[in-house]
C-alpha positions as CSV (number, residue, x, y, z in Angstrom):
1,X,229.4,-114.4,50.0
2,X,232.1,-112.2,51.2
3,X,233.8,-114.1,54.0
4,X,233.8,-110.1,56.1
5,X,229.4,-109.2,56.0
6,X,228.7,-106.2,54.6
7,X,226.7,-104.0,56.6
8,X,223.5,-106.0,57.6
9,X,219.7,-105.3,58.4
10,X,219.7,-107.7,61.8
11,X,216.4,-108.8,63.2
12,X,216.8,-109.9,67.1
13,X,214.3,-112.8,67.9
14,X,213.9,-112.4,70.8
15,X,215.0,-109.3,73.5
16,X,216.0,-112.0,76.2
17,X,219.3,-111.3,77.6
18,X,221.5,-113.1,75.2
19,X,219.4,-111.4,72.0
20,X,219.5,-107.9,73.2
21,X,222.9,-108.1,74.0
22,X,224.2,-109.5,71.0
23,X,222.1,-107.2,69.0
24,X,223.8,-104.3,70.5
25,X,227.1,-105.3,69.9
26,X,226.7,-105.7,66.3
27,X,224.7,-102.5,66.0
28,X,228.1,-101.0,67.8
29,X,230.4,-102.8,64.7
30,X,227.9,-100.6,62.3
31,X,225.0,-103.1,61.7
32,X,221.6,-101.9,61.9
33,X,219.1,-103.7,64.3
34,X,215.7,-103.2,62.1
35,X,213.2,-105.4,64.4
36,X,213.3,-107.5,67.5
37,X,210.5,-109.2,69.4
38,X,209.9,-109.2,73.2
39,X,206.2,-110.1,75.0
40,X,207.4,-109.9,78.9
41,X,207.9,-106.6,80.3
42,X,211.5,-107.7,80.9
43,X,212.0,-107.9,77.4
44,X,210.3,-105.0,76.5
45,X,212.6,-102.7,78.7
46,X,215.6,-104.4,77.8
47,X,214.6,-103.8,73.8
48,X,214.1,-100.0,75.3
49,X,217.5,-100.2,77.0
50,X,219.9,-102.1,74.6
51,X,218.2,-101.6,71.3
52,X,216.4,-98.5,71.5
53,X,214.4,-97.2,68.9
54,X,214.1,-100.6,67.1
55,X,210.0,-101.9,66.5
56,X,209.0,-104.9,68.4
57,X,207.3,-107.1,66.0
58,X,206.1,-110.5,65.6
59,X,209.2,-113.2,65.0
60,X,208.2,-114.2,61.5
61,X,207.8,-110.1,60.6
62,X,211.0,-109.7,62.7
63,X,212.9,-112.7,60.2
64,X,211.0,-111.4,57.1
65,X,212.2,-108.1,57.3
66,X,216.0,-109.0,58.3
67,X,218.9,-109.8,56.5
68,X,220.6,-111.7,59.4
69,X,217.8,-113.1,61.8
70,X,219.3,-113.6,65.0
71,X,217.2,-116.6,66.8
72,X,218.1,-116.1,70.4
73,X,215.5,-118.0,72.5
74,X,216.1,-121.1,74.6
75,X,217.6,-124.4,73.7
76,X,214.4,-126.2,73.9
77,X,212.3,-123.8,71.8
78,X,214.4,-123.3,69.2
79,X,213.1,-126.6,66.8
80,X,209.9,-125.2,67.1
81,X,210.4,-121.5,66.4
82,X,212.6,-122.8,63.3
83,X,210.0,-125.2,62.2
84,X,207.1,-122.6,62.5
85,X,209.3,-119.9,60.2
86,X,210.1,-122.1,57.9
87,X,206.3,-123.2,57.5
88,X,205.3,-119.4,57.5
89,X,207.8,-118.5,54.5
90,X,210.2,-115.9,56.9
91,X,213.1,-117.2,55.3
92,X,214.9,-116.6,52.2
93,X,217.8,-117.5,50.1
94,X,220.8,-115.7,50.8
95,X,219.8,-114.5,54.3
96,X,222.0,-115.1,57.4
97,X,220.1,-117.3,60.3
98,X,222.3,-117.5,63.2
99,X,221.1,-118.6,66.4
100,X,223.0,-118.5,70.2
101,X,222.2,-122.1,71.6
102,X,225.1,-124.2,72.9
103,X,223.8,-127.1,72.7
104,X,222.5,-127.3,69.1
105,X,224.4,-127.2,66.3
106,X,223.3,-126.0,62.6
107,X,221.2,-129.1,62.4
108,X,218.7,-127.4,64.2
109,X,218.6,-125.4,61.6
110,X,217.6,-127.6,58.9
111,X,214.3,-126.3,58.0
112,X,215.6,-122.9,57.4
113,X,218.5,-124.5,55.5
114,X,215.7,-125.8,52.8
115,X,214.9,-122.3,51.6
116,X,218.5,-121.4,51.0
117,X,219.8,-119.4,54.1
118,X,223.3,-119.2,55.4
119,X,223.0,-121.4,58.9
120,X,225.2,-120.3,61.8
121,X,225.5,-121.6,65.5
122,X,227.5,-118.7,67.4
123,X,227.3,-119.6,71.5
124,X,228.7,-117.0,73.4
125,X,231.1,-118.5,76.0
126,X,229.7,-115.6,79.1
127,X,227.1,-115.4,81.3
128,X,224.6,-113.0,80.8
129,X,222.6,-110.3,82.8
130,X,220.9,-108.3,79.6
131,X,222.4,-105.3,81.1
132,X,224.3,-102.9,79.1
133,X,227.7,-104.0,80.9
134,X,227.2,-107.3,79.2
135,X,228.2,-105.7,75.7
136,X,231.6,-105.1,77.1
137,X,231.9,-108.1,78.2
138,X,231.6,-109.4,74.7
139,X,235.3,-108.1,74.3
140,X,237.5,-111.0,75.1
141,X,235.1,-113.8,75.6
142,X,235.2,-116.9,73.3
143,X,231.9,-117.9,70.9
144,X,231.7,-121.1,69.7
145,X,231.1,-121.0,65.9
146,X,229.6,-124.2,64.6
147,X,228.8,-123.9,60.0
148,X,228.5,-126.1,57.5
149,X,231.3,-128.1,56.5
150,X,232.8,-125.4,54.2
151,X,235.3,-122.2,54.8
152,X,232.8,-119.9,53.6
153,X,230.4,-120.7,56.5
154,X,232.7,-120.4,59.2
155,X,234.5,-117.1,57.5
156,X,231.5,-115.3,58.0
157,X,230.5,-116.7,61.3
158,X,233.8,-115.8,62.6
159,X,234.0,-112.3,61.2
160,X,230.8,-112.0,62.9
161,X,232.3,-112.7,66.2
162,X,235.1,-110.1,65.6
163,X,232.6,-107.8,65.1
164,X,231.1,-108.1,68.4
165,X,234.8,-107.9,69.8
166,X,234.8,-111.9,70.6
167,X,237.3,-114.2,69.8
168,X,235.9,-117.3,67.4
169,X,236.6,-121.2,68.5
170,X,235.7,-123.4,65.7
171,X,233.2,-126.3,67.3
172,X,232.3,-129.5,65.2
173,X,228.8,-130.2,64.8
174,X,229.0,-133.7,66.2
175,X,230.5,-132.3,69.7
176,X,228.3,-129.3,70.0
177,X,226.5,-131.4,73.3
178,X,229.1,-132.5,74.8
179,X,230.7,-128.8,74.5
180,X,227.5,-127.4,76.2
181,X,227.5,-130.4,78.9
182,X,230.7,-128.8,80.0
183,X,230.3,-125.6,80.2
184,X,227.4,-125.9,82.0
185,X,229.1,-128.1,84.1
186,X,231.7,-125.4,85.2
187,X,229.7,-122.3,85.2
188,X,226.2,-123.5,86.5
189,X,227.8,-125.8,88.9
190,X,229.7,-123.3,90.3
191,X,227.2,-121.0,91.1
192,X,225.6,-123.9,93.1
193,X,228.7,-124.9,94.8
194,X,229.6,-121.1,95.6
195,X,226.4,-120.2,97.2
196,X,226.5,-123.7,99.2
197,X,229.5,-122.7,100.8
198,X,228.0,-119.1,101.5
199,X,224.6,-120.3,102.5
200,X,226.8,-122.8,105.1
201,X,229.1,-120.0,106.8
202,X,225.7,-117.7,107.3
203,X,224.1,-120.5,108.8
204,X,226.9,-121.0,111.1
205,X,226.5,-117.1,111.7
206,X,229.5,-115.8,109.9
207,X,228.8,-112.8,107.8
208,X,229.6,-111.5,105.6
209,X,230.4,-114.8,104.3
210,X,230.5,-113.2,100.3
211,X,233.5,-111.1,101.2
212,X,235.3,-113.8,103.5
213,X,235.3,-116.9,100.9
214,X,235.8,-114.1,97.7
215,X,239.8,-114.3,97.9
216,X,239.6,-117.7,98.4
217,X,237.3,-119.0,95.5
218,X,239.1,-116.0,92.8
219,X,242.4,-117.6,93.8
220,X,241.3,-120.9,93.4
221,X,239.8,-120.5,90.1
222,X,243.0,-118.9,89.1
223,X,245.0,-121.7,90.3
224,X,243.3,-124.1,88.8
225,X,243.0,-122.5,85.2
226,X,246.8,-121.8,85.5
227,X,247.9,-125.0,86.9
228,X,245.4,-127.8,86.5
229,X,245.1,-130.5,89.0
230,X,248.5,-129.5,90.5
231,X,246.3,-127.0,92.4
232,X,244.3,-128.9,94.3
233,X,244.6,-128.3,97.9
234,X,242.6,-129.1,101.1
235,X,242.1,-132.2,103.3
236,X,241.2,-134.6,100.8
237,X,244.1,-133.6,98.3
238,X,246.4,-134.2,101.2
239,X,244.6,-137.4,102.4
240,X,243.8,-136.0,105.7
241,X,240.7,-138.9,106.6
242,X,240.2,-137.4,110.4
243,X,239.6,-133.8,108.3
244,X,237.2,-135.5,106.0
245,X,235.4,-137.6,108.3
246,X,234.9,-134.7,110.4
247,X,233.2,-132.5,107.4
248,X,231.1,-135.2,106.6
249,X,229.5,-135.4,110.3
250,X,229.0,-131.9,110.3
251,X,227.7,-131.3,106.8
252,X,225.6,-134.4,107.7
253,X,223.9,-132.8,110.7
254,X,223.4,-129.4,108.5
255,X,222.5,-130.6,105.5
256,X,222.1,-134.1,104.2
257,X,222.0,-133.4,100.6
258,X,224.9,-130.9,101.0
259,X,226.9,-133.8,102.5
260,X,226.2,-136.2,99.8
261,X,227.4,-133.3,97.2
262,X,230.3,-133.2,98.9
263,X,231.4,-137.0,98.8
264,X,230.5,-136.9,95.2
265,X,232.9,-134.1,94.8
266,X,235.5,-135.3,96.9
267,X,235.9,-138.8,95.3
268,X,236.3,-136.6,92.1
269,X,239.1,-134.7,93.6
270,X,240.7,-138.1,95.5
271,X,241.0,-139.7,91.9
272,X,242.3,-136.6,90.6
273,X,244.9,-135.9,93.2
274,X,246.0,-139.7,93.0
275,X,246.3,-139.2,89.2
276,X,248.2,-136.2,89.6
277,X,251.1,-137.9,91.8
278,X,249.9,-135.7,94.8
279,X,248.2,-138.4,96.8
280,X,249.7,-141.8,96.7
281,X,247.4,-144.8,95.9
282,X,247.1,-146.1,99.7
283,X,245.6,-142.6,100.7
284,X,243.4,-142.4,97.9
285,X,242.2,-145.9,98.7
286,X,241.7,-144.5,102.4
287,X,240.0,-141.4,101.2
288,X,237.5,-143.2,99.2
289,X,236.7,-145.8,102.2
290,X,236.1,-142.9,104.5
291,X,233.6,-141.3,101.7
292,X,231.8,-144.6,102.1
293,X,230.9,-144.6,105.2
294,X,227.4,-144.0,106.7
295,X,226.7,-141.1,108.8
């Protein structure tokens, strides 16, 4: 098999936020999306917007009629989907079967591998809304590529990633769950953290909170990526235990669950500040002792 995929007939299961966008990116690169699947109104509308003219078929028919089958379904649904498609005889030798789950490697594709397919796990490191702008966002993002232990599989996966405008990053099968956990911890919990910040400001009567914090949080993210732990600032990193105690009092009164989240993150921050040499050991101990105090 050539390392650079020829023009492929692509089947997309299903037209969710990821599948429709990746399918549209490959269509823009010259491949032909021949079928997709979708049941919900959102999926049908997304297919019409991103994959115009592509017929909606049952998943087994989508896969059976494709050179490359893209399985873009939720993590927990993927194993059953692969087993069902294999039992239905939808896979064939020489076919490329790709899934986009971050939590799985190619082991989940074992039932398809028995039919002689080339298995690939291609996980875009990007958050998706399922709209046209997501196709542009793929350009420059990274995609975690897991393939069989040979260069052919990775080369094909890398070429497919480059064709969607993204950058391939090799991820070993064994570390795939840890890789995904790290990404989810960063991206998903960042949203929670930002919304907690905004909601608390609004509770204090400060609006529009998003406009207030956008420059601050954008700078904090940029500094963290550029400078690592040296970017830590604030009362915990300075050892200002009086301010930390005041924060805990106010947050406990406003939202006890949020106060507990503050404690957990502040402990992590104190340890990082100590390890980075920003906070002497005795100051780290003072902060940790303050965080252990009751309401």
